[in-house]
C-alpha positions as CSV (number, residue, x, y, z in Angstrom):
1,M,-0.1,0.0,0.0
2,T,2.9,2.5,0.6
3,R,4.3,1.8,-2.8
4,A,1.1,1.9,-4.5
5,G,0.6,5.6,-2.4
6,E,4.3,6.5,-3.6
7,H,4.4,5.2,-7.2
8,G,0.7,4.0,-8.5
9,L,-0.8,0.7,-8.8
10,D,2.3,-1.0,-10.3
11,A,3.0,-4.9,-10.8
12,P,5.3,-4.9,-7.5
13,A,2.5,-3.2,-5.7
14,A,-0.1,-5.2,-7.0
15,V,1.4,-8.3,-6.5
16,S,2.2,-7.7,-2.8
17,L,-1.4,-6.7,-2.5
18,L,-2.6,-10.0,-4.4
19,A,-0.1,-12.1,-1.8
20,A,-1.6,-9.9,1.4
21,V,-5.0,-10.9,0.5
22,V,-4.2,-14.5,0.1
23,L,-2.0,-14.8,3.2
24,V,-4.7,-13.0,5.1
25,G,-7.2,-15.2,3.6
26,T,-5.2,-18.2,4.9
27,F,-4.6,-16.9,8.1
28,W,-8.5,-16.4,8.5
29,R,-9.1,-20.1,7.6
30,V,-6.6,-21.5,9.9
31,E,-8.0,-19.6,13.1
32,N,-11.4,-20.5,12.0
33,R,-10.7,-24.0,12.5
34,T,-8.3,-23.8,15.2
35,A,-10.0,-24.5,18.7
36,D,-7.4,-22.5,20.8
37,A,-7.1,-19.5,18.2
38,L,-4.4,-16.7,18.2
39,I,-7.5,-14.8,17.2
40,P,-10.6,-16.5,17.4
41,V,-12.3,-14.9,14.6
42,R,-15.6,-16.4,15.1
43,I,-16.5,-13.5,17.7
44,L,-16.6,-11.0,14.5
45,K,-20.1,-12.9,13.8
46,R,-21.4,-10.8,16.4
47,P,-22.2,-7.5,14.4
48,E,-21.5,-5.0,17.1
49,I,-18.0,-6.2,17.2
50,A,-17.6,-6.8,13.6
51,L,-19.0,-3.4,13.0
52,G,-17.1,-1.6,15.5
53,N,-13.9,-2.7,14.2
54,L,-14.7,-1.6,10.7
55,A,-15.6,1.8,12.1
56,A,-11.9,1.8,13.6
57,L,-10.4,1.8,10.2
58,F,-12.1,4.9,8.8
59,V,-12.1,6.5,12.1
60,F,-8.4,6.5,12.2
61,G,-7.5,5.9,8.7
62,G,-9.2,8.8,7.7
63,E,-7.9,11.3,10.9
64,T,-4.1,10.3,9.8
65,A,-4.6,11.0,6.1
66,L,-6.3,14.5,6.8
67,I,-3.0,15.3,9.2
68,F,-0.8,14.2,6.5
69,F,-2.3,16.3,3.7
70,T,-3.1,19.3,5.7
71,G,0.8,19.5,6.7
72,L,1.4,19.0,2.6
73,Y,-1.2,21.8,1.8
74,V,0.2,24.1,4.2
75,Q,4.1,23.3,3.3
76,D,3.9,22.7,-0.6
77,V,0.8,24.8,-1.7
78,L,1.0,27.7,0.7
79,G,4.7,27.8,0.8
80,L,4.8,28.2,4.7
81,S,7.1,26.7,7.2
82,S,6.7,23.3,9.0
83,L,6.3,25.6,12.2
84,V,3.0,27.2,10.8
85,A,1.7,23.8,10.0
86,G,2.3,22.5,13.1
87,L,0.3,25.5,14.5
88,V,-2.8,24.8,12.2
89,L,-2.6,21.4,13.3
90,L,-3.0,22.2,17.0
91,G,-6.4,22.5,16.3
92,I,-7.0,18.8,16.0
93,G,-5.2,18.2,19.2
94,V,-7.0,20.7,20.9
95,G,-10.7,19.2,19.7
96,Q,-9.3,15.7,20.6
97,I,-8.3,16.7,24.0
98,I,-11.7,18.2,24.7
99,A,-13.9,15.6,23.1
100,G,-12.2,12.9,25.0
101,T,-13.1,15.0,28.2
102,L,-16.7,15.6,27.0
103,G,-16.7,12.4,25.6
104,P,-17.9,10.0,28.8
105,R,-20.6,12.5,29.4
106,L,-22.0,12.1,25.8
107,L,-21.6,8.2,26.2
108,R,-24.2,8.7,28.8
109,R,-26.7,10.5,27.4
110,V,-26.4,8.9,24.1
111,P,-26.1,5.5,22.6
112,P,-22.8,4.4,21.5
113,R,-24.5,3.2,18.2
114,T,-25.8,6.7,17.5
115,L,-22.9,8.6,18.5
116,L,-20.6,6.5,16.4
117,G,-22.7,6.8,13.3
118,V,-23.1,10.5,13.8
119,S,-19.3,11.4,14.7
120,L,-18.0,9.4,11.9
121,T,-20.3,11.4,9.8
122,L,-19.6,14.5,10.9
123,Q,-16.0,14.0,10.8
124,G,-16.1,13.1,7.4
125,A,-18.2,16.4,6.6
126,F,-15.6,18.6,8.4
127,M,-13.0,17.0,6.1
128,L,-14.4,18.6,3.1
129,P,-13.3,22.5,3.3
130,L,-9.8,20.9,2.6
131,S,-11.1,19.4,-0.6
132,A,-12.2,23.0,-1.6
133,A,-9.1,25.0,-0.5
134,T,-7.2,27.4,-2.8
135,A,-3.9,28.6,-2.8
136,D,-4.9,32.1,-0.7
137,P,-3.3,31.8,3.0
138,R,-6.5,33.0,4.3
139,W,-8.1,29.7,4.1
140,L,-6.0,28.9,7.2
141,V,-8.6,30.6,9.6
142,P,-11.4,28.3,8.3
143,L,-9.4,25.3,7.9
144,V,-8.3,25.5,11.4
145,A,-11.6,26.3,13.0
146,T,-13.2,23.1,10.6
147,Q,-10.5,20.9,11.6
148,F,-10.8,21.7,15.2
149,V,-14.8,20.6,14.7
150,N,-13.8,17.4,12.6
151,A,-11.1,16.2,15.7
152,F,-13.9,16.4,18.1
153,F,-16.1,14.1,16.6
154,S,-13.2,11.9,15.3
155,M,-12.6,11.3,19.2
156,T,-16.2,10.6,20.2
157,A,-16.3,8.3,17.1
158,A,-12.9,6.6,18.5
159,L,-14.6,6.5,22.0
160,S,-18.1,4.9,20.6
161,F,-16.7,2.3,18.5
162,M,-14.3,0.9,21.6
163,V,-17.6,0.7,23.6
164,I,-19.3,-0.9,20.9
165,A,-16.5,-3.3,20.0
166,T,-16.2,-4.7,23.7
167,S,-19.1,-4.6,25.5
168,S,-20.6,-6.9,23.2
169,A,-18.2,-9.5,23.9
170,D,-18.5,-12.1,26.9
171,A,-16.4,-12.6,29.9
172,G,-14.3,-14.7,28.3
173,T,-13.4,-12.7,25.1
174,Q,-13.4,-9.3,26.7
175,G,-9.4,-9.1,26.4
176,M,-9.2,-10.3,22.6
177,A,-12.1,-8.3,22.0
178,T,-9.9,-5.1,23.4
179,G,-7.2,-6.3,21.4
180,M,-8.6,-6.5,18.1
181,A,-10.3,-3.2,18.7
182,T,-6.8,-1.8,19.4
183,E,-5.3,-3.6,16.4
184,S,-7.7,-2.1,13.9
185,Q,-6.6,1.4,15.1
186,Q,-3.6,0.7,14.2
187,V,-4.4,-1.0,10.6
188,G,-6.4,1.9,10.2
189,M,-3.7,4.5,10.7
190,A,-1.0,2.1,8.7
191,I,-3.6,2.1,5.4
192,G,-4.9,5.5,5.6
193,I,-2.2,7.6,4.0
194,P,-0.9,5.1,1.6
195,L,-4.7,4.8,0.1
196,A,-5.0,8.4,0.0
197,S,-1.9,8.9,-1.4
198,A,-2.6,6.8,-4.3
199,V,-5.5,9.0,-5.2
200,F,-3.2,12.0,-4.7
201,V,-0.5,10.4,-7.1
202,A,-3.3,9.7,-9.6
203,A,-4.4,13.3,-9.7
204,A,-1.5,15.1,-9.4
205,G,0.4,13.4,-12.4
206,P,3.6,11.4,-12.7
207,G,6.8,12.9,-11.8
208,V,7.4,15.9,-9.6
209,P,3.8,17.6,-9.4
210,T,3.5,21.4,-9.7
211,A,1.7,23.3,-7.1
212,V,-1.2,23.1,-9.3
213,G,-1.3,19.1,-9.3
214,R,-0.5,19.1,-5.6
215,L,-3.5,21.1,-4.6
216,T,-5.6,19.1,-7.2
217,G,-4.2,16.1,-5.6
218,I,-5.1,17.2,-2.2
219,H,-8.7,18.0,-3.3
220,L,-9.3,14.6,-4.8
221,A,-7.5,12.7,-1.9
222,I,-9.4,14.3,0.7
223,G,-12.8,14.4,-0.8
224,A,-12.5,10.6,-1.7
225,V,-11.6,10.2,2.4
226,A,-14.4,12.2,3.5
227,L,-16.9,11.1,1.2
228,C,-15.9,7.5,2.2
229,Q,-16.5,8.4,5.8
230,I,-19.5,10.0,5.2
231,A,-21.2,6.8,3.5
232,A,-19.4,4.4,6.4
233,G,-21.2,6.6,9.0
234,L,-24.6,5.8,7.7
235,L,-24.2,2.6,6.9
236,I,-22.5,1.6,10.0
237,R,-25.5,3.4,12.1
238,A,-27.6,2.0,9.8
239,A,-26.7,-1.8,10.4
240,L,-26.2,-1.4,14.2
241,R,-29.7,-0.4,14.4
242,R,-30.7,-3.4,12.7
243,A,-28.3,-5.4,14.5
244,A,-30.0,-4.0,18.0
245,A,-33.5,-4.3,16.4
246,G,-33.1,-8.2,15.6
247,R,-31.4,-8.8,19.1
248,R,-34.6,-7.3,20.6
249,Q,-36.9,-9.5,18.9
250,R,-35.0,-12.7,19.8
251,T,-35.2,-11.6,23.2
252,H,-38.8,-11.2,23.0
């Protein structure tokens, strides 16, 4: 994925991805047939656990891509220093700190599945301003404001998916469910930038892109990530609601 993000989907990247799919499929097959599995994939048959882990990929993949392309925009498009880029990104840190403080209170008032769907959708929506930014430095003000809001919802989504992905596990699999949710965060961070970079490379063109090419690449990369997050938020919320309704029917 890293190579695809840098050079496009050339032969080495395509072969590596195909090999990865085969290896993951083999691992899944072995783990599914082993009584004492390293990762008991059968717990993913519980919709809440599976959907919680899926949400983690979007939450963390999207946020790392946003951070990367914001730095690229400030430095390579606006021509400002890395210090300015760091100050712009400070809004994301502040938003996440505030959400981390208020998040537990929100979870006591709002069902986690609702908070997750709404937060993931709004996290994507507040990425969209970067997909419309121009080479005018005055864009920095709305960018900082919208990324602060984006980061707030990123953190509330992270808190929600962790609750959903672990609270549905029984006592014997709580530790495994927590470990899988944490690993899904890491996988999301690992693949978010390469996947978005692949879109950037395709849009910016071969070789060293011009300033216009960089801006076009950033627009399309962030636009694609934002739309994927919005769609994921809506679909995951609907799926969690359906799973909860099915569980209530089985109980009655």
